[in-house]
KOLDRENTOR-481114 format. One line per field, with one value per residue (C-alpha): residue number from 0; x, y, z; residue in three letters. Coordinates in steps of 0.001 Angstrom, whole numbers. Layout:
// KOLDRENTOR-481114
k <- [NUM  ...]
east <- [X  ...]
north <- [Y  ...]
up <- [Z  ...]
r <- [ALA  ...]
END
This chain:
// KOLDRENTOR-481114
k <- [0  1  2  3  4  5  6  7  8  9  10  11  12  13  14  15  16  17  18  19  20  21  22  23  24  25  26  27  28  29  30  31  32  33  34  35  36  37  38  39  40  41  42  43  44  45  46  47  48  49  50  51  52  53  54  55  56  57  58  59  60  61  62  63  64  65  66  67  68  69  70  71  72  73  74  75  76  77  78  79  80  81  82  83  84  85  86  87  88  89  90  91  92  93  94  95  96  97  98  99  100  101  102  103  104  105  106  107  108  109  110  111  112  113  114  115  116  117  118  119  120  121  122  123  124  125  126  127  128  129  130  131  132  133  134  135  136  137  138  139  140  141  142  143  144  145  146  147  148  149  150  151  152  153  154  155  156  157  158  159  160  161  162  163  164  165  166  167  168  169  170  171  172  173  174  175  176  177  178  179  180  181  182  183  184  185  186  187  188  189  190  191  192  193  194  195  196  197  198  199  200  201  202  203  204  205  206  207  208  209  210  211  212  213  214  215  216  217  218  219  220  221  222  223  224  225  226  227  228  229  230  231  232  233  234  235  236  237  238  239  240  241  242  243  244  245  246  247  248  249  250  251  252  253  254  255  256  257  258  259  260  261  262  263  264  265  266  267  268  269  270  271  272  273  274  275  276  277  278  279  280  281  282  283  284  285  286  287  288  289  290  291  292  293  294  295  296  297  298  299  300  301  302  303  304  305  306  307  308  309  310  311  312  313  314  315  316  317  318  319  320  321  322  323  324  325  326  327  328  329  330  331  332  333  334  335  336  337  338  339  340  341  342  343  344  345  346  347  348  349  350  351  352  353  354  355  356  357  358  359  360  361  362  363  364  365  366  367  368  369  370  371  372  373  374  375  376  377  378  379  380  381  382  383  384  385  386  387  388  389  390  391  392  393  394  395  396  397  398  399  400  401  402  403  404  405  406  407  408  409  410  411  412  413  414  415  416  417  418  419  420  421  422  423  424  425  426  427  428  429  430  431  432  433  434  435  436  437  438  439  440  441  442  443  444  445  446  447  448  449  450  451  452  453  454  455  456  457  458  459  460  461  462  463  464  465  466  467  468  469  470  471  472  473  474  475  476  477  478  479  480  481  482  483  484  485  486  487  488  489  490  491  492  493  494  495  496  497  498  499  500  501  502  503  504  505  506  507  508  509  510  511  512  513  514  515  516  517  518  519  520  521  522  523  524  525  526  527  528  529  530  531  532  533  534  535  536  537  538  539  540  541  542  543  544  545  546  547  548  549  550  551  552  553  554  555  556  557  558  559  560  561  562  563  564  565  566  567  568  569  570  571  572  573  574  575  576  577  578  579  580  581  582  583  584  585  586  587  588  589  590  591  592  593  594  595  596  597  598  599  600  601  602  603  604  605  606  607  608  609  610  611]
east <- [-749  1632  3062  1599  3099  2215  3100  1727  3245  6050  9052  10654  8567  11185  13326  10190  8682  11812  12349  8699  8776  11760  9803  6892  8937  7913  4406  5619  8890  8398  8725  8738  7887  7416  5570  6251  4511  6625  4909  5333  4680  7949  7399  10047  9632  11638  11344  12948  13303  13416  17225  17081  14559  16812  19818  17919  16801  20321  20681  17519  15135  13141  12100  8507  6432  3642  4170  3443  5351  4595  6079  4230  3404  2086  -1532  -2366  613  4137  6615  8229  8717  5571  3297  4910  3015  2339  240  -510  -3861  -3961  -3058  -423  -2221  -3246  -1382  -2486  -1069  -3278  -3398  -6116  -7911  -10504  -12544  -14557  -11580  -12013  -15527  -14403  -11406  -13539  -15756  -12768  -11165  -14342  -13873  -10370  -8301  -4912  -3367  336  241  -1548  -2787  -6267  -4916  -4286  -7914  -9030  -6979  -8195  -11757  -11219  -9818  -12563  -15179  -13299  -13071  -16408  -18582  -16620  -16264  -13391  -10904  -12742  -16067  -14384  -12887  -16257  -18101  -15431  -15372  -19136  -18519  -15769  -16236  -13373  -10907  -8808  -6599  -5672  -3959  -4466  -2551  -3199  -851  -3761  -4445  -922  -1953  -4283  -4061  -7152  -7075  -9760  -10183  -12382  -11293  -7651  -5953  -5095  -4002  -3526  -1002  -1686  1345  1944  1008  1654  -79  1112  -755  362  -710  200  1755  5405  6297  4307  5434  8607  6648  3433  1385  -1957  -3642  -6981  -7896  -10126  -13237  -14594  -15853  -14433  -12442  -9916  -9433  -6002  -5111  -2337  -3191  -6645  -7993  -8442  -11831  -13467  -16461  -18024  -18200  -21879  -20743  -21732  -19321  -17689  -15888  -12291  -11670  -8104  -6352  -2966  -430  825  4069  7644  10355  12573  9840  10221  14045  16407  18075  21385  19950  20932  17321  13882  12922  15707  14858  11218  12094  14088  11286  8947  9547  8374  5560  4091  4334  2787  -92  -753  -301  -3465  -5213  -3401  -3787  -1856  -2384  -6141  -6143  -8063  -7594  -9808  -9998  -11646  -12128  -14645  -16362  -19634  -19830  -18381  -21740  -22137  -18866  -19797  -23121  -21874  -23283  -19882  -16943  -15645  -12088  -11271  -7755  -5036  -1422  347  -2833  -4617  -1986  -2574  -6281  -5597  -3866  -6934  -9179  -7190  -7198  -10868  -12148  -9902  -10282  -13737  -15438  -16957  -16934  -14519  -13966  -11015  -11530  -9307  -10845  -10052  -12345  -14945  -17193  -17111  -18336  -21720  -20965  -23760  -23700  -26266  -26943  -25722  -22283  -19321  -16703  -13156  -11222  -7431  -5079  -1764  -2397  -6137  -6395  -6370  -8879  -10074  -10593  -12524  -14775  -15364  -16337  -18887  -20441  -20682  -22160  -24820  -25908  -26243  -23119  -21146  -17681  -14632  -11368  -7784  -5338  -2207  -2930  -5026  -7669  -7344  -10273  -10859  -10771  -13539  -15567  -15904  -18318  -15496  -11972  -8498  -5327  -2210  143  2996  4190  4977  6076  8143  9557  7245  7425  5364  7092  6081  2592  2079  3071  1092  -2019  -1574  -1167  -4521  -6161  -4683  -6133  -9481  -9661  -8751  -11329  -14071  -13074  -13247  -16673  -18076  -16635  -14919  -11594  -10898  -9850  -6564  -5646  -6844  -4545  -1665  -2084  -2231  1060  2722  1493  2962  6372  6275  8144  11128  11082  10987  13957  15829  14945  16449  19826  19872  20433  24114  23460  20604  22798  25338  22507  21428  24969  24588  21244  21421  21691  18631  15931  13115  12156  9388  7978  6066  4057  1157  -1483  -595  2612  875  9  3580  4867  2751  4052  7677  7355  5738  8577  11180  9308  8680  12200  14665  12677  13194  10177  8815  5622  4090  2108  532  3193  744  -264  3254  2396  -405  1811  4700  6828  7488  9633  11973  15565  19062  18881  15591  15789  12737  12009  10071  8379  8607  7729  4325  4078  662  1546  5303  5457  3558  6097  8924  7307  7024  10716  11622  9620  11650  14961  14130  14080  17368  15674  17662  15931  16110  14165  12790  12615  12176  15282  16758  15055  17458  15255  14498  17671  19712  17539  17711  20617  20353  18308  17365  16346  13775  12317  9482  6009  2371  1362  -1201  1589  4091  3404  4756  8068  8532  7959  11006  13710  11855  11793  15524  16271  14369  16051  19590  18858  17705  20700  23151  21449  21749  18001  16370  15014  12799  11493  11164  10343  6707  5456  4147  3358  -295  -2423  -4969  -6135  -7940]
north <- [-7465  -10079  -12078  -15492  -18103  -21797  -24633  -28031  -30098  -32465  -30234  -29600  -26889  -25272  -23457  -22201  -20974  -19174  -17445  -16458  -15259  -13039  -11455  -10810  -9474  -5898  -6877  -7645  -8394  -8540  -12328  -15227  -18911  -21989  -25309  -28322  -31676  -34792  -37520  -35207  -31496  -29557  -26074  -23386  -19724  -16793  -13182  -11169  -11350  -14135  -14256  -14939  -17719  -19346  -19035  -20562  -23534  -24150  -27845  -28983  -31188  -29308  -32023  -32169  -31203  -29417  -26371  -22779  -19788  -16389  -12999  -11048  -7428  -7580  -6722  -8961  -9682  -8301  -9567  -12695  -16357  -17499  -15042  -15725  -17805  -20644  -21570  -25122  -26564  -28157  -31649  -30237  -31994  -28703  -25469  -22102  -18878  -15799  -12226  -10004  -9527  -11758  -9080  -11440  -13557  -12645  -14112  -17213  -17616  -17379  -20177  -22370  -21700  -22908  -26179  -26595  -25319  -23796  -21044  -20423  -17055  -13712  -13877  -14024  -16510  -19247  -18917  -19630  -22818  -24055  -23431  -25285  -28341  -28246  -28354  -31040  -33371  -32744  -32538  -35271  -33408  -33202  -30319  -28343  -28528  -27599  -24481  -23565  -23917  -22006  -19100  -18698  -17881  -15365  -11598  -9733  -10043  -13006  -14628  -18058  -21267  -24429  -27704  -31000  -33816  -36216  -34904  -34299  -33837  -30877  -27136  -25213  -21480  -18849  -15096  -12235  -8598  -9645  -10618  -14150  -15384  -18980  -19867  -22917  -24733  -28169  -30595  -27883  -24972  -21799  -19548  -16027  -12623  -11174  -12317  -11609  -15184  -16777  -15023  -17033  -20298  -19632  -16860  -18627  -17352  -17306  -14443  -15623  -13550  -12781  -15796  -18253  -21336  -22988  -26741  -27505  -31177  -33157  -34467  -32871  -29678  -26601  -26528  -23405  -23240  -20533  -20870  -21702  -24657  -23238  -24400  -21768  -22213  -20981  -17992  -18253  -14991  -14280  -12326  -9231  -9056  -10064  -11059  -8029  -5770  -7255  -7280  -4420  -4360  -3099  -442  -552  -376  -906  2630  4167  1931  2973  6676  6307  4350  7337  8643  5216  4714  8134  7429  3966  5507  7885  5284  4758  7495  10669  10891  13946  13451  13336  16086  14038  12383  9414  6924  3831  2178  4817  5398  3725  5981  9135  10886  10306  12167  14966  15513  14829  17065  16682  14302  12681  11327  8706  7413  6917  8064  8921  8194  10813  13352  12427  12929  16473  17222  15756  18162  21145  19763  18865  22037  24311  22620  20979  23208  20315  20562  18051  16882  14724  12359  10084  6694  5669  8420  8469  5628  6595  10159  9428  11286  12718  10804  11024  9155  12198  11916  10193  8667  8195  5624  5705  2930  1653  -1942  -1948  -3768  -941  -2050  1432  2439  -755  -55  3502  2116  -245  2580  4866  2071  1411  5055  4746  6697  5820  4493  5003  3272  4294  1543  -180  -3886  -5715  -7938  -6288  -5954  -2262  -2914  -5467  -3499  -309  382  1453  2803  3219  1282  3379  942  1951  -1643  -3419  -1104  -3084  -264  400  4176  4968  6972  6033  5143  8788  10270  7617  8407  12134  11410  9601  12454  14999  13128  12726  16457  17326  14912  16330  19879  18978  17346  20133  22916  24612  25185  27181  24687  26482  26036  22427  21530  23425  21397  18107  18890  19911  16731  14659  16182  15568  12210  13898  16658  14046  12340  15646  16204  12819  14127  16150  12967  13602  17192  16094  13398  16083  18128  15098  14769  18250  17579  13878  14595  16850  15949  18005  19486  21703  21469  24440  24748  26701  25742  22560  22353  22097  18374  17873  19418  16930  14063  15192  15356  11925  10408  11826  10502  7078  6084  8285  8599  12366  14256  16381  18293  19711  22942  25471  28164  30874  28795  28929  32162  30386  28158  26342  29477  28992  25958  27765  28381  28073  24267  23829  22980  24385  22921  25430  24411  27603  26655  28410  31326  32703  33198  33573  36847  35282  32456  35004  36664  33316  32658  36064  35272  32090  33834  36538  33788  32223  29232  27293  27395  24562  25820  23860  26423  26617  26652  30134  31474  34028  35771  32836  31072  33867  34123  30423  28748  25874  25609  22826  23941  21799  22091  24584  23327  24379  24969  22143  19673  20879  17983  15557  17435  18980  15708  14054  16011  15368  11620  11616  13775  11393  8383  9700  10947  7453  5719  8084  7492  3717  3129  213  2111  -565  -1937  931  -7  -517  -153  -2587  -2004  -2972  -1918  -4716  -4419  -1594]
up <- [8394  7180  4341  3609  1307  964  -1395  -2321  -5107  -5999  -5226  -1871  -209  2049  -587  -2349  908  2080  -1250  -1368  2214  1465  -1375  975  3865  3078  4268  7798  9513  13283  13277  10854  10807  8644  8913  6675  6484  6051  8024  10984  11403  11287  12726  13194  14089  15448  16442  13669  9938  7391  7441  11186  10606  8011  10340  13268  11177  9922  9120  10874  8971  6320  3873  2661  -348  1541  3719  4578  5887  7371  8209  10890  11646  15199  16025  19009  21223  21052  18465  19903  19076  20902  19102  15719  13161  12371  15386  16446  17452  20935  19625  17252  14401  12779  12092  10756  9352  9316  8116  9565  12864  14518  16243  18456  19495  23179  23292  21397  23681  26835  25574  24707  28096  29773  27892  29241  26335  27136  25019  24541  22780  23041  19461  17987  15443  18016  19089  15533  15125  18530  17385  14106  15880  18508  15752  13800  16798  18506  15421  13643  10356  7910  7823  5140  6973  10254  8659  7129  10424  12358  9919  10233  13897  13171  13032  11390  8554  7595  5015  6330  5328  7375  7151  8910  9903  9405  5871  4517  882  1370  1968  3000  2329  2935  2853  3935  3567  3274  7  -1026  -4450  -5627  -8299  -10453  -11831  -13311  -10546  -7966  -6260  -4576  -2127  -1222  51  -3339  -6590  -5703  -4584  -7411  -10572  -11144  -10957  -12888  -14474  -13895  -10756  -8985  -6659  -3835  -3111  339  2302  -224  724  -1559  -1251  -2688  -3076  -4721  -8196  -8112  -9673  -7494  -5778  -4362  -2020  80  3846  3228  1059  -2324  -5031  -7216  -10523  -10198  -12477  -13738  -14658  -16199  -14142  -15935  -14026  -14674  -12253  -12895  -11509  -8021  -7932  -7126  -10564  -9200  -6864  -3204  -2064  -3573  -2559  -4634  -7585  -7344  -7138  -10344  -12030  -11906  -15430  -16634  -14106  -14868  -18602  -18138  -16187  -19108  -21863  -23885  -21928  -22954  -26746  -27826  -31564  -31061  -28434  -25887  -22517  -21636  -18778  -20232  -16845  -15750  -19095  -18039  -14974  -16493  -16636  -12890  -12333  -14711  -12934  -9400  -6664  -5022  -5067  -1882  -1932  720  1346  3958  4280  1041  -940  1175  158  -3484  -2797  -1552  -4843  -6549  -4647  -5921  -9486  -9795  -8159  -10226  -13584  -13479  -10883  -8923  -5106  -3581  -1  1051  3964  6001  5324  8901  10239  7490  8639  12308  12038  10398  7163  5026  1731  -1068  -4287  -6252  -4627  -6222  -3934  -5227  -3194  -3554  -2418  -3711  -2696  -3235  104  2669  5315  6302  2676  1959  4950  3705  302  1816  3836  801  -1336  1286  918  -2854  -3868  -6995  -6142  -8341  -7424  -8101  -7200  -8421  -8012  -10562  -8980  -5562  -3172  -3911  -7651  -7155  -4602  -6671  -9532  -11845  -11693  -13093  -12411  -11991  -13781  -11488  -11265  -7985  -5178  -2669  -545  2376  1849  -1254  -3954  -7476  -6217  -5188  -8535  -10424  -8360  -8980  -12698  -12783  -10854  -13273  -16243  -14499  -13738  -17325  -18709  -16499  -17405  -21104  -20784  -18572  -20719  -17786  -19559  -22721  -25416  -26014  -22345  -22390  -25301  -23695  -20494  -22429  -24133  -20884  -19171  -21983  -21198  -17438  -17516  -19160  -16530  -13767  -15401  -15395  -11724  -10842  -12042  -8812  -6808  -5994  -4943  -2680  -1132  -154  1351  3395  4745  6233  7928  8813  12545  12682  15176  13661  10303  8988  5453  4052  847  -583  -3109  -4964  -2981  393  -73  -1295  1945  3890  1791  2152  5932  6010  4002  6367  9398  7907  6990  8882  12161  12243  13524  10691  10036  6884  6966  4648  4642  5743  8785  10158  11975  13824  15913  14204  13996  17737  16865  14518  15593  14146  14371  12525  8804  7022  3590  1509  -1732  -3758  -7339  -7265  -9678  -8710  -5029  -5380  -3425  -531  -345  -357  2666  4467  3863  5267  8393  8888  8180  10739  13360  12194  10581  7958  4578  2056  -949  -3898  -6691  -10440  -12604  -12842  -9717  -8281  -5719  -3442  -4525  -2961  154  937  2705  232  -2935  -5329  -8821  -10618  -14137  -14388  -15275  -15147  -11566  -11514  -12375  -9764  -7340  -9942  -10012  -6567  -4710  -6335  -4422  -1157  -1823  -2553  495  2791  1228  1680  5193  6158  4581  6258  9618  9187  8982  7201  4221  2676  5961  8452  12015  13021  9447  6866  3214  3008  5968  5747  9358  11120]
r <- [MET  CYS  GLY  ILE  VAL  ALA  TYR  LEU  GLY  GLU  ARG  GLN  ALA  TYR  PRO  ILE  LEU  MET  LYS  GLY  LEU  LYS  ARG  LEU  GLU  TYR  ARG  GLY  TYR  ASP  SER  ALA  GLY  VAL  ALA  ILE  LEU  ASP  GLY  GLU  MET  LEU  LEU  TYR  LYS  VAL  LYS  GLY  LYS  VAL  ALA  GLU  LEU  VAL  ALA  SER  ILE  GLY  LYS  LYS  LYS  THR  SER  GLY  THR  VAL  GLY  MET  ALA  HIS  THR  ARG  TRP  ALA  THR  HIS  GLY  GLU  PRO  ASN  GLU  ILE  ASN  ALA  HIS  PRO  HIS  TYR  SER  PRO  THR  HIS  ASN  LEU  ALA  ILE  ILE  HIS  ASN  GLY  ILE  ILE  GLU  ASN  TYR  VAL  ALA  LEU  LYS  LYS  GLU  LEU  LEU  LYS  ARG  GLY  TYR  ILE  PHE  GLN  SER  GLU  THR  ASP  THR  GLU  VAL  LEU  ILE  HIS  LEU  ILE  GLU  ASP  ILE  LYS  LEU  ASN  GLU  ARG  VAL  ASP  LEU  VAL  ASN  ALA  VAL  GLN  ILE  ALA  LEU  LYS  GLN  VAL  ILE  GLY  ALA  TYR  ALA  ILE  VAL  VAL  ILE  SER  LYS  ASP  ASP  PRO  ASP  ILE  LEU  VAL  ALA  ALA  ARG  LYS  SER  SER  PRO  LEU  VAL  ILE  GLY  ILE  GLY  LYS  LYS  GLU  PHE  PHE  VAL  ALA  SER  ASP  ALA  ALA  PRO  ILE  ILE  GLU  HIS  THR  SER  ASP  VAL  VAL  TYR  LEU  ASN  ASP  GLU  GLU  ILE  ALA  ILE  ILE  GLN  LYS  ASN  LYS  PRO  LEU  LYS  ILE  LYS  THR  ILE  SER  ASP  ILE  GLU  ARG  THR  PRO  TYR  ILE  GLU  LYS  LEU  GLU  LEU  ASN  LEU  SER  LYS  ILE  GLU  LYS  SER  GLY  PHE  GLU  HIS  PHE  MET  LEU  LYS  GLU  ILE  PHE  GLU  GLN  PRO  HIS  SER  ILE  ARG  ASP  SER  MET  ARG  GLY  ARG  LEU  LYS  ILE  ASN  GLU  GLY  ILE  VAL  ALA  LEU  GLY  GLY  ILE  LEU  ASP  TYR  GLU  GLN  LYS  LEU  ILE  ASN  ALA  ARG  ARG  ILE  LEU  ILE  VAL  ALA  CYS  GLY  THR  SER  TRP  HIS  ALA  GLY  LEU  VAL  GLY  GLU  TYR  LEU  ILE  GLU  GLU  LEU  ALA  ARG  ILE  PRO  VAL  GLU  VAL  GLU  TYR  ALA  SER  GLU  PHE  ARG  TYR  ARG  LYS  PRO  VAL  ILE  ASN  GLU  GLU  ASP  VAL  VAL  ILE  ALA  ILE  SER  GLN  SER  GLY  GLU  THR  ALA  ASP  THR  LEU  ALA  ALA  ILE  GLU  LEU  ALA  LYS  SER  LYS  GLY  ALA  THR  ILE  ILE  GLY  ILE  CYS  ASN  VAL  VAL  GLY  SER  SER  ILE  ALA  ARG  ALA  THR  HIS  ALA  GLY  SER  TYR  THR  HIS  ALA  GLY  PRO  GLU  ILE  GLY  VAL  ALA  SER  THR  LYS  ALA  PHE  THR  ALA  GLN  VAL  THR  ILE  LEU  VAL  MET  LEU  ALA  LEU  ARG  LEU  ALA  TYR  LYS  ARG  GLY  THR  LEU  PRO  MET  SER  GLN  PHE  TYR  GLN  LEU  LEU  ASN  GLU  LEU  ASP  GLY  ILE  PRO  GLU  LYS  VAL  GLU  LYS  THR  LEU  LEU  LEU  ASN  ASP  LYS  ILE  LYS  LYS  LEU  ALA  GLU  ILE  PHE  LYS  ASP  SER  THR  ASN  ALA  LEU  TYR  LEU  GLY  ARG  GLY  TYR  ASN  PHE  PRO  VAL  ALA  LEU  GLU  GLY  ALA  LEU  LYS  LEU  LYS  GLU  ILE  SER  TYR  ILE  HIS  ALA  GLU  GLY  TYR  PRO  ALA  ALA  GLU  MET  LYS  HIS  GLY  PRO  ILE  ALA  LEU  ILE  ASP  GLU  ASN  MET  PRO  VAL  VAL  VAL  LEU  ALA  THR  ASN  LYS  THR  ILE  TYR  ASP  LYS  VAL  VAL  THR  ASN  ILE  GLN  GLU  VAL  LYS  ALA  ARG  LYS  GLY  ILE  ILE  ILE  ALA  ILE  VAL  ASN  GLU  GLY  ASP  LYS  THR  ILE  GLY  GLU  MET  ALA  ASP  TYR  SER  ILE  GLU  VAL  PRO  GLU  THR  GLU  GLU  ILE  PHE  THR  PRO  LEU  ILE  SER  THR  ILE  PRO  LEU  GLN  LEU  PHE  SER  TYR  HIS  MET  ALA  VAL  LEU  ARG  GLY  CYS  ASN  VAL  ASP  GLN  PRO  ARG  ASN  LEU  ALA  LYS  SER  VAL  THR  VAL  GLU]
END
């Protein structure tokens, strides 16, 4: 996983590359590097972040109008300067940057070693550029043909850009199962992992499809071929993104900005779909496949991480409201356990980026069995959006912070509307209750906005618990997935060990951990099983556990039992995840800041998990 940015045009490449790389740093930040062509190949790289790369370059030569840059999240080889990208070919005439994994790199490397090639790094990427140059020299073909031939021998995923000292006016880019977008400006081109580095320069973009190669040349139109040499007509799309969406707008961190954007992102995800005046909810993106959902034998939800937690909420929603059996699967396990999938099944794939490698693999498996695939993702033109039969975009806007916040609530919002639509079409809800739920859903953004007013109180709570080493999150019903998500957020950005559990399961093991030093976060907004949650809290208190309770406004019973309580606006139980998750996001954020952690770029994590 990494950030890729490249430029070819009439301007100086270096400032464009560094600014673009900074915008992509959330995709990987173990190491960084840049290569620029200016008669010679200028190549600089460091272990560390983009700022360290800029500092190391200092006043060294950076002139040139063609170049590429990279931030790395290590897969093969530890983070260091040698393993950082770009990687040279043996003659130093070629250089490459790469996102993905070459699965058969060991076999390719063994063959190249037999031929006398020497490798400097531990990476699979260096093997690929050696292979490309070997083909170029021995088969006497041009750079484009060499890349085509090499990629036919590759098993795995890749987004690559290759430059050549011998062909200084050309960039060659290619992708398979890893995103790559090309921006088309006036006499200039941009290549990137996503649109963030491109938007300030042009709104005209082309998204490469799998096994396509882009030939980008000065003063020539963009040309696209497949690795089998079939020409494709570039399909130019307009970016629906503005620069302010990828800037902090006065917030200290992207994560905090994105937490506070949730009233708008939830509303944007409902816009045009929730029609209160007409008393309907409709998801136009799945209309052609709606009958498949209505008649589904069962629904399988596949996702990873935060999206998996959203999927668990979806299971509760669809089963309760629409009465369709639902199973939620980790996409990373789904394809390896030989799942039973039938043509009557519908698979819902959830991913913020739309590029999650495990989820894409799960989609391909389900499609091969004849299932109908519905996607829920945030990025227009992403791989999952193109691989599924139909789907809905969340319209959350760009999420730069590595820890998902607004993506989670936007995904839950789509799942809520889907469950309500299916319930309406299947007749599994009384109409009076259906209309009541529509009206309550319409008011959720305002209740989220009110919940965000608790920020200062939650910051003071974080000051009390910032030195904790463990935490337990408990929830029941719709709040159980929220407990999982709250624990994940704390782990991700503050590095405090935390676990989420169904509150009733505490007696089956986790209760052994509870003592006077253990903060226990209890989500207690459920009305139907309120008394059960009270009992669970008493069990914790009996063992001197410290209770932090998330309760409905005006709750005195649990409010008085808890050591600390956070009151949130009351809502229908099926909508509680959209409200109760907000305090947990803020709590994790402030804990991380107070502990001096890098909130937006937590260690060992990258935003888009585009490798297995």
